C-alpha positions as CSV (number, residue, x, y, z in Angstrom):
1,M,0.0,0.0,0.0
2,D,1.2,3.5,-0.7
3,Y,1.2,5.1,2.7
4,K,3.0,8.3,1.6
5,G,-0.2,10.1,1.0
6,L,-1.5,9.4,4.5
7,N,-0.1,10.9,7.7
8,D,0.4,8.9,10.9
9,F,-2.8,10.3,12.5
10,E,-4.9,9.0,9.6
11,L,-3.2,5.6,9.6
12,I,-3.6,5.2,13.4
13,Y,-7.2,6.2,13.2
14,Q,-7.8,3.5,10.5
15,V,-5.8,0.9,12.5
16,R,-8.1,1.6,15.5
17,E,-11.1,1.0,13.2
18,N,-9.6,-2.5,12.6
19,D,-8.2,-1.7,9.1
20,E,-5.6,-4.4,8.5
21,V,-4.2,-2.7,5.4
22,A,-3.5,0.5,7.4
23,Y,-1.9,-1.6,10.2
24,G,0.4,-3.3,7.6
25,A,1.2,0.1,6.1
26,L,2.1,1.6,9.4
27,I,4.3,-1.4,10.4
28,D,6.0,-1.2,7.0
29,K,6.5,2.5,7.3
30,Y,8.3,2.1,10.7
31,S,10.3,-0.9,9.8
32,H,12.8,1.4,8.2
33,L,13.2,3.4,11.5
34,V,13.6,0.1,13.4
35,T,16.2,-1.2,10.9
36,M,18.3,2.0,11.3
37,L,18.0,1.8,15.1
38,A,18.9,-1.9,15.2
39,K,22.0,-1.3,13.1
40,K,23.1,1.6,15.4
41,Y,22.5,-0.4,18.6
42,L,24.3,-3.5,17.1
43,K,27.3,-1.4,16.3
44,K,27.6,-0.1,19.9
45,N,26.9,-3.5,21.4
46,N,28.6,-6.0,19.0
47,N,30.2,-8.2,21.7
48,I,27.2,-9.2,23.8
49,G,25.9,-12.1,21.7
50,L,23.0,-10.3,20.1
51,E,22.3,-10.4,16.4
52,F,20.6,-7.8,14.1
53,D,17.4,-9.9,14.0
54,D,17.1,-10.0,17.8
55,L,17.3,-6.2,18.0
56,Y,15.0,-5.7,15.0
57,Q,12.3,-7.9,16.4
58,E,12.4,-6.2,19.8
59,G,12.3,-2.8,18.1
60,M,9.2,-3.8,16.1
61,M,7.6,-5.0,19.3
62,G,8.2,-1.5,20.6
63,V,6.4,0.0,17.6
64,I,3.4,-2.3,18.1
65,K,3.2,-1.3,21.8
66,A,3.5,2.3,20.8
67,L,0.6,1.8,18.4
68,D,-1.5,0.3,21.2
69,D,-0.7,3.0,23.8
70,Y,-0.4,6.1,21.7
71,N,-2.3,9.2,22.7
72,A,-2.3,12.0,20.1
73,N,-2.3,14.7,22.8
74,D,1.1,13.7,24.2
75,T,3.5,13.9,21.2
76,I,3.8,13.0,17.5
77,F,3.6,9.3,16.8
78,Y,7.1,9.1,15.2
79,T,8.7,10.4,18.4
80,Y,6.7,8.0,20.6
81,A,7.3,5.0,18.3
82,S,11.0,5.7,18.2
83,L,11.1,6.0,22.0
84,C,9.2,2.7,22.5
85,A,11.5,0.9,20.0
86,K,14.6,2.1,21.7
87,R,13.2,1.1,25.1
88,E,12.6,-2.5,24.0
89,M,16.1,-2.7,22.4
90,D,17.6,-1.3,25.7
91,K,15.8,-4.1,27.6
92,I,17.2,-6.9,25.6
93,I,20.7,-5.4,25.7
94,K,20.5,-5.1,29.5
95,I,19.5,-8.8,29.7
96,H,22.4,-9.9,27.5
97,K,24.9,-7.8,29.5
98,R,24.0,-9.5,32.8
99,K,26.7,-11.7,34.4
100,K,24.9,-14.9,33.7
101,M,25.2,-14.2,30.0
102,S,28.9,-13.3,30.2
103,P,30.3,-16.7,29.0
104,L,28.1,-16.5,25.9
105,N,28.9,-12.8,25.4
106,N,32.7,-13.3,25.7
107,S,32.8,-16.3,23.5
108,I,33.8,-16.2,19.9
109,S,31.9,-18.0,17.2
110,L,33.7,-20.7,15.2
111,N,32.3,-18.9,12.1
112,Y,34.0,-15.6,13.1
113,C,36.1,-14.3,10.2
114,I,39.8,-13.8,10.9
115,E,41.0,-10.3,10.4
116,G,43.0,-9.8,7.3
117,K,41.9,-13.2,5.8
118,T,39.0,-13.3,3.4
119,N,36.6,-16.2,3.7
120,C,38.7,-17.8,6.5
121,S,37.0,-18.6,9.8
122,I,38.3,-20.1,13.1
123,E,36.6,-23.3,12.2
124,D,38.7,-23.6,9.0
125,L,41.9,-23.6,11.1
126,I,40.9,-26.4,13.4
127,P,42.4,-29.6,12.1
128,S,39.9,-32.3,11.6
129,K,41.3,-35.9,11.6
130,F,38.0,-37.4,10.4
131,D,34.9,-36.3,8.9
132,L,31.7,-37.2,10.7
133,E,31.0,-40.4,8.8
134,Q,34.6,-41.6,9.2
135,E,34.4,-40.9,13.0
136,F,31.2,-42.8,13.2
137,E,32.7,-45.8,11.4
138,Y,35.8,-45.6,13.6
139,E,33.7,-45.6,16.8
140,E,31.6,-48.5,15.5
141,T,34.7,-50.6,14.6
142,F,36.3,-49.8,18.0
143,N,33.2,-51.0,19.8
144,K,33.2,-54.2,17.8
145,L,36.9,-54.8,18.7
146,M,36.2,-54.2,22.4
147,N,33.2,-56.7,22.3
148,A,35.4,-59.2,20.5
149,K,38.2,-58.7,23.1
150,Y,35.7,-59.7,25.9
151,S,35.0,-62.9,24.1
152,L,38.6,-64.0,24.3
153,D,40.0,-66.2,27.0
154,L,42.2,-64.6,29.7
155,T,45.5,-65.3,28.0
156,D,44.4,-64.1,24.6
157,S,42.8,-61.1,26.1
158,S,46.1,-60.2,27.9
159,I,48.0,-60.6,24.7
160,F,45.6,-58.4,22.9
161,E,45.8,-55.7,25.6
162,L,49.6,-55.8,25.7
163,K,49.9,-55.6,21.9
164,M,47.4,-52.6,21.8
165,N,49.7,-50.9,24.3
166,G,52.8,-51.2,22.1
167,F,54.5,-54.3,23.5
168,S,56.5,-56.5,21.1
169,T,55.8,-60.2,20.8
170,R,59.1,-61.0,22.7
171,E,58.1,-58.7,25.5
172,I,54.6,-60.2,25.7
173,A,56.1,-63.7,25.8
174,N,58.4,-62.7,28.7
175,L,55.7,-60.9,30.7
176,L,53.2,-63.8,30.4
177,E,55.9,-66.5,30.7
178,L,55.0,-68.0,27.3
179,T,57.1,-69.1,24.4
180,Y,57.6,-66.7,21.5
181,K,56.1,-69.2,19.2
182,S,53.0,-69.6,21.4
183,V,52.4,-65.9,21.6
184,D,52.9,-65.5,17.8
185,Y,50.4,-68.3,17.1
186,R,47.8,-66.9,19.5
187,M,48.3,-63.4,18.0
188,R,47.5,-64.7,14.5
189,K,44.4,-66.5,15.9
190,I,43.3,-63.3,17.7
191,R,43.8,-61.2,14.5
192,K,41.7,-63.6,12.4
193,K,38.9,-63.5,15.0
194,L,39.0,-59.7,15.2
195,I,39.0,-59.4,11.4
196,N,35.9,-61.7,11.2
197,C,34.0,-59.7,13.8
198,T,34.6,-56.3,12.2
199,T,33.7,-57.2,8.6
């Protein structure tokens, strides 16, 4: 709707007569004011965890409250709507500045762009050994191996544990008081059993 030909008093009158088109026109008209205020407030308070949409939404709530409470005898609507929008934005900023919000406010998003580097975020610098699918497969395989380990007898289970912890076949034989040949044979048997359970 073209609201430029109508002043605020006419639009407010029509809104109070339940004219939805006038209501939409008035909200649209003041969305530009709220956008400007939200950008200004965001610039001043950019490290408290608020986003533009949060401030914009609160500002628009202020305009709607102004529309409900406005009395033409007090002041012009523009001034009153601006004051109400600022008041709502101030409220949400105060809430976010409280101490209980400080861990969130002082944190840095992984998507935060690094100064001097275009299209480079903190997340891009964190080394990732696996992608999610590989990590899931790794965890699944590890669980299968652990379940298979518990099905081994005590000697084989001990050999498996020692081998997983980096002991050589000779060291395992000495620790468990077995022959080298016996440990080697058992290790091949364990390996075959573990391969079968993970495939």
